[in-house]
C-alpha positions as CSV (number, residue, x, y, z in Angstrom):
1,M,91.8,103.3,67.6
2,Q,89.0,100.8,68.3
3,V,88.8,99.5,71.9
4,V,86.8,96.5,73.1
5,F,86.1,96.1,76.8
6,L,85.3,92.3,77.2
7,D,83.8,92.3,80.7
8,Q,82.7,95.6,81.9
9,Q,80.2,94.0,84.4
10,T,83.2,93.1,86.7
11,F,82.9,96.8,87.6
12,S,80.1,98.7,89.2
13,P,77.8,100.5,86.8
14,K,78.6,103.7,88.8
15,I,82.2,103.7,87.3
16,S,82.8,106.4,84.6
17,L,84.7,105.4,81.6
18,D,84.9,109.0,80.3
19,N,88.8,108.9,80.7
20,I,89.1,105.9,78.4
21,E,86.6,107.2,75.8
22,S,88.5,110.5,75.6
23,E,91.6,108.6,74.4
24,V,90.2,106.4,71.5
25,S,87.8,106.8,68.6
26,N,85.6,104.0,69.5
27,L,85.0,102.0,72.7
28,I,82.7,99.1,72.5
29,C,81.7,97.6,75.9
30,Y,80.3,94.1,76.6
31,A,78.9,93.2,79.9
32,T,80.5,89.6,79.8
33,T,82.3,87.7,77.1
34,T,82.6,83.8,76.8
35,Q,85.8,82.2,75.3
36,D,83.6,81.5,72.1
37,Q,82.7,85.1,71.7
38,V,86.3,86.7,71.9
39,I,87.5,86.3,68.3
40,E,84.3,87.6,66.7
41,R,84.0,90.6,69.1
42,C,87.8,91.5,68.8
43,M,88.5,91.2,65.1
44,S,88.5,94.9,64.6
45,A,90.1,95.9,67.9
46,D,93.3,97.5,68.1
47,I,93.0,97.5,71.9
48,I,91.3,94.8,74.4
49,I,90.5,95.6,77.8
50,T,90.0,92.5,79.9
51,N,89.7,91.9,83.6
52,K,89.3,88.1,83.8
53,V,88.6,87.0,80.2
54,I,91.4,84.7,79.0
55,L,93.4,85.6,75.9
56,S,95.3,82.5,74.9
57,K,97.9,82.0,72.2
58,E,95.3,80.4,69.9
59,I,92.9,83.4,70.3
60,L,95.7,86.0,69.9
61,K,97.0,84.5,66.6
62,Q,93.7,85.2,65.2
63,L,93.6,88.9,66.1
64,P,95.9,90.5,63.4
65,Q,94.8,94.1,64.2
66,L,95.5,93.8,67.8
67,K,98.2,96.1,69.3
68,L,97.6,96.5,73.0
69,I,96.0,94.4,75.8
70,C,95.2,96.4,78.9
71,I,94.4,94.1,81.8
72,A,92.0,95.8,84.2
73,A,93.7,94.4,87.2
74,T,97.2,93.5,88.7
75,G,97.3,89.7,88.0
76,M,98.4,88.8,84.4
77,N,97.7,85.2,84.5
78,N,94.8,85.5,82.0
79,V,96.9,86.4,79.1
80,D,99.4,84.2,77.3
81,L,102.3,86.7,77.7
82,P,105.1,85.0,75.6
83,A,102.5,84.6,72.8
84,A,101.6,88.3,72.9
85,E,105.2,89.3,72.9
86,A,106.0,87.1,69.9
87,L,103.1,88.6,68.0
88,G,104.2,92.1,68.8
89,V,101.2,92.8,71.0
90,S,101.9,95.0,74.2
91,V,100.4,94.0,77.6
92,N,100.0,96.2,80.5
93,N,98.4,95.9,83.8
94,V,97.4,98.1,86.8
95,S,98.5,98.2,90.4
96,G,98.4,100.3,93.4
97,Y,94.7,101.1,93.0
98,S,93.2,99.1,95.9
99,Q,95.3,99.6,98.8
100,N,92.9,102.0,100.7
101,S,90.0,99.7,99.9
102,V,91.5,96.4,101.1
103,C,93.0,97.9,104.3
104,Q,89.6,99.2,105.1
105,Y,87.9,95.9,104.5
106,V,90.4,94.2,106.7
107,F,89.7,96.4,109.6
108,S,86.0,96.8,109.1
109,Q,85.8,93.0,109.4
110,M,88.2,92.8,112.3
111,L,86.4,95.4,114.2
112,E,83.1,93.7,113.5
113,Y,84.4,90.4,114.7
114,F,86.0,91.9,118.0
115,S,83.6,94.4,118.8
116,N,80.5,92.3,117.9
117,T,78.7,95.4,116.6
118,S,75.8,93.6,114.7
119,H,75.2,91.5,117.7
120,H,74.8,94.5,119.8
121,N,72.7,96.3,117.5
122,N,70.6,93.1,117.3
123,N,70.2,93.2,121.1
124,T,68.6,96.4,121.2
125,Q,66.5,95.7,118.2
126,Q,65.2,92.6,120.0
127,G,64.4,94.4,123.3
128,H,67.2,93.0,125.4
129,W,68.5,96.5,126.6
130,Q,65.0,97.7,127.1
131,N,64.3,94.7,129.5
132,S,67.7,94.9,131.3
133,P,67.7,95.2,135.1
134,T,70.9,97.3,134.8
135,F,72.0,100.3,132.7
136,C,73.7,98.3,130.0
137,F,73.3,94.9,128.4
138,H,76.6,93.1,127.8
139,G,75.4,90.3,125.5
140,E,78.5,88.6,124.0
141,G,80.8,91.6,125.2
142,S,83.7,92.9,123.1
143,Q,87.4,92.8,122.8
144,E,90.2,95.4,122.2
145,L,92.5,95.3,119.2
146,A,95.1,97.0,121.3
147,G,97.7,94.6,122.6
148,K,96.6,91.9,120.2
149,K,99.3,90.3,117.8
150,I,98.6,90.5,114.1
151,G,100.8,88.3,111.9
152,I,101.2,89.8,108.2
153,I,102.0,87.3,105.6
154,G,103.1,89.1,102.4
155,Y,104.7,92.4,103.3
156,G,104.3,94.4,100.1
157,N,102.2,97.8,99.8
158,L,99.0,96.1,101.2
159,G,100.8,94.3,104.0
160,K,102.6,97.5,105.0
161,S,99.4,99.5,105.1
162,V,97.7,96.9,107.2
163,A,100.6,96.9,109.6
164,S,100.5,100.7,109.9
165,I,96.9,100.8,110.8
166,A,97.3,98.0,113.1
167,Q,100.0,99.9,115.0
168,A,97.6,102.8,115.2
169,F,95.2,100.5,117.1
170,G,98.0,99.6,119.4
171,M,98.4,96.1,117.9
172,E,101.8,94.2,118.0
173,V,102.9,93.5,114.4
174,F,104.6,90.3,113.3
175,I,106.0,90.3,109.8
176,A,106.4,86.7,108.4
177,E,109.5,85.7,106.6
178,R,108.9,83.7,103.5
179,P,107.7,80.1,104.5
180,Y,110.9,78.2,103.2
181,A,113.5,81.2,103.9
182,T,116.7,79.9,105.4
183,K,117.5,83.5,106.7
184,I,115.4,85.7,108.8
185,R,115.6,89.3,107.7
186,E,115.9,92.1,110.2
187,N,112.3,93.0,111.6
188,R,110.7,89.8,110.5
189,H,109.9,86.6,112.2
190,S,109.8,83.0,110.8
191,F,106.7,81.9,109.2
192,I,106.0,79.3,111.8
193,H,106.8,81.7,114.7
194,V,104.2,84.2,113.3
195,L,101.6,81.3,113.0
196,Q,102.1,80.3,116.6
197,Q,102.1,83.8,118.1
198,A,99.5,85.9,116.2
199,D,95.9,86.5,117.4
200,V,95.2,87.7,113.8
201,I,96.6,86.3,110.6
202,S,96.3,88.5,107.6
203,L,97.2,87.1,104.1
204,H,98.6,89.6,101.4
205,C,101.0,87.4,99.4
206,P,100.7,86.6,95.8
207,Q,99.6,83.0,94.9
208,T,102.4,81.1,93.5
209,P,103.6,77.5,93.6
210,E,105.2,78.3,96.8
211,T,102.1,79.7,98.4
212,E,99.5,77.6,97.1
213,N,97.9,75.6,99.9
214,L,100.2,77.6,102.3
215,L,97.4,77.4,105.0
216,N,96.6,73.7,105.3
217,S,95.9,71.2,108.0
218,K,99.6,71.2,109.2
219,T,99.9,75.1,109.4
220,L,96.5,75.8,110.6
221,A,97.3,73.5,113.5
222,L,100.1,75.7,114.5
223,M,97.8,78.7,115.2
224,K,96.2,79.5,118.2
225,T,92.8,78.0,118.9
226,S,91.6,81.7,119.5
227,A,93.1,82.9,116.1
228,L,91.3,84.9,113.4
229,L,92.4,84.1,109.8
230,I,91.7,86.9,107.1
231,N,92.3,86.1,103.5
232,T,92.0,89.1,101.1
233,A,94.8,87.7,98.8
234,R,94.0,84.8,96.6
235,G,91.8,81.8,97.3
236,G,94.3,79.1,96.6
237,I,96.7,80.2,99.4
238,V,94.1,78.5,101.8
239,N,93.1,74.9,101.4
240,S,89.5,75.0,101.7
241,H,88.9,71.4,102.7
242,D,91.5,71.7,105.7
243,L,90.1,75.1,106.7
244,L,86.6,73.5,107.0
245,H,88.1,70.8,109.2
246,A,89.8,73.4,111.5
247,L,86.6,75.6,111.8
248,K,84.4,72.5,112.6
249,N,86.9,71.3,115.2
250,N,87.6,74.7,116.7
251,I,91.3,74.2,115.7
252,I,91.0,78.1,115.0
253,S,88.4,80.6,116.1
254,H,87.1,82.1,113.0
255,A,87.9,82.7,109.4
256,I,87.1,85.8,107.2
257,L,87.5,85.0,103.5
258,D,87.1,87.6,100.5
259,V,88.4,84.9,98.0
260,L,88.1,81.3,97.0
261,E,89.9,79.0,94.5
262,Q,87.3,79.2,91.8
263,E,85.3,82.5,91.3
264,P,82.3,82.5,91.1
265,P,82.4,79.4,93.3
266,S,80.0,76.7,92.7
267,A,77.1,76.2,95.1
268,N,78.5,73.0,96.4
269,H,81.9,74.4,97.4
270,P,82.7,72.9,100.8
271,L,82.8,76.1,102.6
272,I,79.6,77.6,101.1
273,S,77.7,74.2,101.6
274,A,78.8,74.1,105.3
275,L,77.8,77.9,105.7
276,T,74.5,77.6,104.1
277,N,73.5,74.4,105.9
278,N,74.5,75.9,109.2
279,E,77.3,73.3,109.8
280,I,79.5,76.1,110.9
281,N,79.1,79.7,112.4
282,N,82.7,80.8,112.6
283,L,83.1,81.7,108.8
284,S,82.4,85.0,107.3
285,L,82.4,85.1,103.4
286,T,82.2,87.9,101.0
287,A,82.3,87.9,97.2
288,H,85.9,89.2,96.3
289,I,84.9,92.7,97.1
290,A,87.8,93.9,99.4
291,W,89.3,95.7,96.4
292,A,86.1,97.1,95.1
293,S,85.4,100.5,96.7
294,I,83.9,103.0,94.2
295,E,87.0,105.0,94.6
296,S,89.2,102.0,94.0
297,Q,87.4,100.9,90.8
298,Q,87.4,104.3,89.4
299,R,91.2,104.6,90.1
300,L,91.7,101.5,88.4
301,I,89.8,102.5,85.2
302,D,91.5,105.8,85.1
303,L,94.8,103.9,85.3
304,V,93.7,101.9,82.3
305,A,93.1,105.2,80.5
306,S,96.5,106.4,81.4
307,N,98.1,103.2,80.0
308,I,96.2,103.6,76.8
309,Q,97.3,107.3,76.6
310,N,101.0,106.3,77.3
311,F,100.7,103.6,74.6
312,M,99.4,106.1,72.0
313,K,102.3,108.5,72.7
């Protein structure tokens, strides 16, 4: 079996592919692949591994030897699934690999925000403590997580794990019902109520037509002016223009984003422009790395290897 990995560079060079190589006769890896390069590179492939490279109906029809597509991610929107099925090509994805990594990211960011760790480290480096007339230098202070309300939007495995850790910190957990639900399930609260009550909103829902632009000018205005928004889900769940307005006008206190609508984003993305031009100082932005601990990446690749093994059997 010949396997072609189209975008290995979406993973750290520290990640081992040994488990995949042990399952196949030949593994060819490309750092990145453009759409124009897919057919040429995959003409002899029995199996394609892709993280984000798009495999359209037009491309799939020109790959007669293809038997299996392994998506090295959970989302499957980069493959034309009906076309693959019609052509007899199996498609599988992976899930459950990033739970620890995402939860750790959420709380590392939350603790940085409320504990002001970097600020206090900088105070000492800048000599403020050394010149203090008292035994401590308070600077901007810190706040406890205990007693704060966290709203979880999206209560799958990730949302449940974040809720569990939040409870260990003594936070009060509010699980949001689906935005347009007519009935509130037990132990949940209406979407609007969660927005109004939460000190922290953490997003863990998939991006669907129902959740696209879920956080917009109207819903952001429902949040506390002191609220913190964390998005490790999908960029399109938050309307960037509306969020920028909310941050500039202190409608909410701060936002921590690990995802944007387009990735990688353009340099003139409204949030990036505002951040780099010092128009706002209440946004923390990372490059879609919440999922990407070394352990999480290795777990994902090993799951791809298991999928190949199961297919071969």
